[in-house]
C-alpha positions in Angstrom: -19.8 -9.4 10.1 -16.1 -9.7 8.5 -13.3 -7.4 8.8 -11.9 -6.8 5.2 -8.7 -5.3 3.9 -9.0 -4.3 0.1 -6.3 -2.3 -1.5 -6.8 -0.2 -4.5 -10.6 1.1 -3.6 -10.5 4.5 -5.3 -12.0 3.0 -8.4 -12.6 0.0 -10.7 -13.4 -3.5 -9.2 -11.7 -2.3 -5.7 -14.3 0.2 -5.5 -17.1 -2.3 -6.4 -15.9 -4.8 -4.1 -15.6 -2.4 -1.0 -19.1 -0.9 -1.8 -20.9 -4.6 -2.1 -19.3 -5.6 1.4 -20.2 -2.6 3.1 -23.8 -2.9 1.9 -24.2 -6.3 3.3 -22.7 -5.2 6.9 -19.1 -6.0 6.7 -16.3 -3.8 7.9 -14.1 -2.9 5.2 -10.6 -0.9 5.3 -9.7 0.4 2.0 -6.5 1.8 0.8 -5.8 4.5 -1.7 -2.7 6.4 -2.9 -4.1 9.8 -2.6 -5.5 11.6 0.5 -8.2 13.3 -1.3 -9.4 9.4 -2.3 -9.1 8.6 1.3 -11.6 11.7 2.0 -13.9 10.5 -0.9 -14.0 6.9 0.2 -14.9 7.8 3.9 -17.4 10.1 2.7 -19.3 8.0 0.4 -19.2 4.9 2.6 -21.3 7.0 5.1 -20.6 4.2 8.0 -18.1 3.6 10.6 -17.7 0.4 9.2 -15.4 2.0 6.4 -11.8 2.9 6.9 -9.5 4.5 4.5 -5.7 4.3 4.7 -3.3 6.1 2.2 -1.0 3.7 1.0 1.5 3.0 -1.6 1.8 -0.8 -2.2 5.3 -0.6 -3.5 6.7 0.6 -0.1 6.9 -2.5 1.7 7.5 -0.8 5.2 4.5 1.2 4.8 2.3 -1.9 3.9 3.7 -4.0 6.8 2.9 -0.9 9.1 -0.6 -0.2 7.7 -1.7 -3.9 8.0 -0.2 -3.9 11.9 -2.4 -0.6 12.6 -5.3 -2.2 11.2 -5.3 -5.3 13.3 -4.6 -3.2 16.4 -7.1 -0.5 15.8 -9.7 -1.8 13.5 -10.0 -5.5 14.2 -8.6 -8.8 13.3 -8.6 -9.3 9.5 -10.6 -11.9 8.2 -10.5 -11.3 4.5 -7.7 -9.7 2.7 -8.0 -9.0 -1.3 -4.9 -7.5 -2.8 -6.3 -5.7 -5.6 -4.2 -2.8 -6.4 -2.6 -2.8 -9.6 -2.5 -1.4 -13.3 -1.5 -2.3 -16.9 1.2 -1.8 -19.0 0.3 -1.8 -22.8 3.0 -2.2 -25.5 4.6 -4.9 -27.4 7.7 -6.7 -25.6 10.5 -4.8 -27.6 9.0 -1.5 -27.1 8.2 -1.9 -23.4 11.2 -0.6 -21.7 12.7 -2.3 -18.5 11.8 0.5 -16.4 8.1 0.0 -17.5 8.8 -3.7 -16.9 10.0 -3.1 -13.5 7.6 -0.6 -12.2 4.9 -3.0 -13.6 6.2 -5.7 -11.2 6.8 -3.3 -8.5 3.0 -2.8 -8.2 1.2 -6.0 -9.5 3.7 -8.6 -8.1 5.7 -7.3 -5.0 2.7 -5.0 -3.9 0.4 -8.2 -3.8 3.3 -10.1 -1.9 3.9 -7.4 0.6 0.1 -7.2 1.4 -0.6 -10.9 1.8 3.1 -11.4 3.5 2.0 -8.5 6.0 -1.3 -10.3 6.6 -0.3 -13.8 6.7 1.3 -14.0 10.5 -1.9 -12.6 11.9 -4.3 -15.0 10.3 -1.9 -17.9 10.8 -1.8 -17.2 14.5 -5.5 -17.3 14.8 -5.9 -20.3 12.3 -8.3 -18.7 9.9 -8.5 -16.2 7.2 -9.1 -15.8 3.6 -6.3 -14.3 1.2 -7.4 -13.1 -2.4 -5.6 -11.2 -4.9 -7.0 -9.8 -8.2 -4.9 -11.4 -11.0 -6.8 -11.5 -14.3 -7.8 -13.7 -17.3 -4.2 -12.4 -18.5 -2.7 -14.5 -15.7 -3.9 -17.8 -17.3 -3.7 -16.5 -20.9 -1.9 -14.0 -22.9 -2.4 -11.6 -25.9 0.0 -9.7 -27.9 0.9 -6.1 -26.8 0.4 -6.9 -22.9 3.6 -8.9 -22.4 4.6 -7.1 -19.1 1.2 -6.9 -17.5 0.6 -10.8 -18.4 4.0 -11.7 -17.2 3.0 -9.8 -14.0 -0.3 -11.7 -13.5 1.1 -15.1 -14.5 3.7 -14.4 -11.4 0.7 -13.7 -8.8 -0.9 -16.9 -10.2 2.3 -18.9 -9.2 2.6 -17.0 -6.0 -1.1 -18.0 -4.8 -0.8 -21.5 -5.9 2.4 -22.2 -3.8 1.0 -20.2 -1.1 -2.3 -21.9 -1.2 -0.5 -25.3 -0.7 1.8 -23.7 2.2 -1.1 -22.5 4.4 -3.9 -24.9 3.8 -3.2 -26.8 7.2 -3.6 -23.4 9.0 -7.2 -22.9 8.2 -6.1 -20.1 5.7 -7.7 -20.0 2.3 -6.4 -18.8 -0.9 -8.1 -17.4 -3.9 -7.0 -16.1 -7.3 -9.7 -13.8 -8.4 -9.4 -13.8 -12.5 -11.6 -11.0 -14.3 -12.3 -10.7 -17.8 -12.9 -7.3 -19.3 -14.9 -5.0 -17.0 -16.4 -1.7 -17.2 -13.5 0.0 -15.3 -11.0 2.4 -15.8 -8.5 -0.3 -16.4 -8.2 0.4 -20.1 -8.4 4.2 -19.4 -6.5 5.9 -16.7 -5.2 2.9 -15.2 -3.3 2.1 -18.2 0.4 3.1 -19.0 1.1 3.0 -22.7 4.5 2.3 -24.1 5.6 4.5 -26.8 5.5 3.4 -30.5 8.7 3.2 -32.0 9.1 0.2 -34.3 7.2 0.3 -37.2 7.4 -3.4 -38.2 4.8 -4.0 -35.3 2.3 -1.6 -36.8 0.3 -4.4 -38.3 -0.1 -6.5 -35.5 -0.3 -3.9 -32.8 -1.9 -0.9 -34.0 -5.5 -2.9 -34.6 -5.3 -4.1 -30.9 -4.5 -0.6 -29.3 -7.2 1.0 -31.2 -10.0 -2.0 -30.4 -8.9 -1.6 -26.9 -9.4 2.2 -26.5 -12.7 1.9 -28.3 -13.9 -0.8 -26.1 -13.0 1.1 -22.9 -16.5 1.9 -21.1 -18.4 -0.9 -23.4 -16.8 -4.0 -21.7 -18.7 -7.3 -21.1 -18.2 -7.4 -17.3 -20.3 -5.6 -14.8 -18.2 -4.8 -11.6 -21.3 -4.8 -9.4 -21.8 -8.4 -10.5 -18.3 -9.1 -9.9 -18.4 -7.8 -6.6 -21.6 -10.0 -5.5 -19.6 -13.1 -6.8 -16.7 -12.4 -4.6 -19.1 -12.0 -1.4 -20.4 -15.4 -2.3 -16.8 -17.0 -1.8 -16.1 -14.9 1.2 -19.0 -16.6 2.8 -17.9 -20.0 1.9 -16.1 -22.3 4.3 -14.3 -23.8 1.3 -14.0 -21.2 -1.2 -12.6 -22.2 -4.7 -8.8 -21.5 -5.5 -9.8 -19.8 -8.8 -12.5 -17.5 -9.4 -12.9 -16.7 -13.1 -15.3 -13.5 -13.7 -16.8 -12.9 -16.9 -17.9 -15.1 -19.9 -15.1 -13.7 -21.9 -12.8 -14.9 -19.6 -14.0 -18.3 -19.4 -13.7 -18.4 -23.1 -10.5 -17.3 -23.6 -8.9 -19.1 -20.5 -10.3 -22.2 -21.8 -9.1 -21.9 -25.4 -5.4 -20.7 -24.1 -5.5 -23.8 -21.6 -6.5 -26.2 -24.7 -3.6 -25.0 -26.8 -1.2 -25.8 -23.8 -2.8 -29.2 -23.4 -2.7 -29.9 -27.2 1.1 -28.9 -27.4 1.6 -31.3 -24.3 0.1 -34.2 -26.1 1.9 -33.5 -29.3 5.3 -33.4 -28.2 4.7 -35.9 -25.3 7.2 -38.6 -26.6 9.9 -35.9 -27.3 9.3 -34.7 -23.7 9.8 -38.5 -22.5 12.8 -38.8 -24.5 14.8 -36.4 -21.8 14.4 -38.9 -18.9 17.5 -41.2 -17.8 16.9 -44.9 -19.4 16.3 -46.7 -16.2 17.5 -49.9 -18.3 20.6 -48.5 -19.1 23.7 -49.7 -17.7 26.2 -47.1 -16.4 29.7 -48.5 -16.6 33.0 -46.9 -15.7 36.3 -47.6 -17.2 
């Protein structure tokens, strides 16, 4: 049995991860933003292995206090999944800077606080598994999601650096990169910027309409995503990246191929920026 902290368990993938983990005997501490969601979580778990904490991940002090309390009262954390987050939909020019800041406060700094609060305990024990739910939007980008994709790209960079810093401490780091799943992400978990610039109607209106139409009919199954996560929780050497869903595999693959092609095409121009080692520097 492992003790797991999962943020954002009131719905979606966080809820699926918690349910699956409890079903196989793990102890789960789930965080929610509202007291009534905490009550619901503890009622549906129907086990003393499920613990709910009311927590706003944008409150740094509260995050550190909650993790310390879990360590002291529930038990040493083996696995942390920073899952809490939401999406801001809107073209770059129409998305306000306040919406950008709020997006990063939850999706980036909330993740950073959760992992940073947990890390000292794991480092002292010489073991642990830190995870964060990024997105296929952390390795590729689509029109109309600039704030969201930027926040997920930021988390990818955070985890990549963190992984290299803690690998010698017995701590593993995994980025979970889901595609489209049948959750409330495109519904109540989505903040939509207002439409004010007609020039973007042609490119963006069909995208917003398609996303709304697809909500509830996405390809990904949250329960199967949870089973995949449990498989890597049990591994001694888990992957650095866990892409979830065939749509994510396809879209990430296409995006990475496009970047590789751009690098190959402009390789000579890239190399032209180096100092010429054969040049002689003179002073006069």
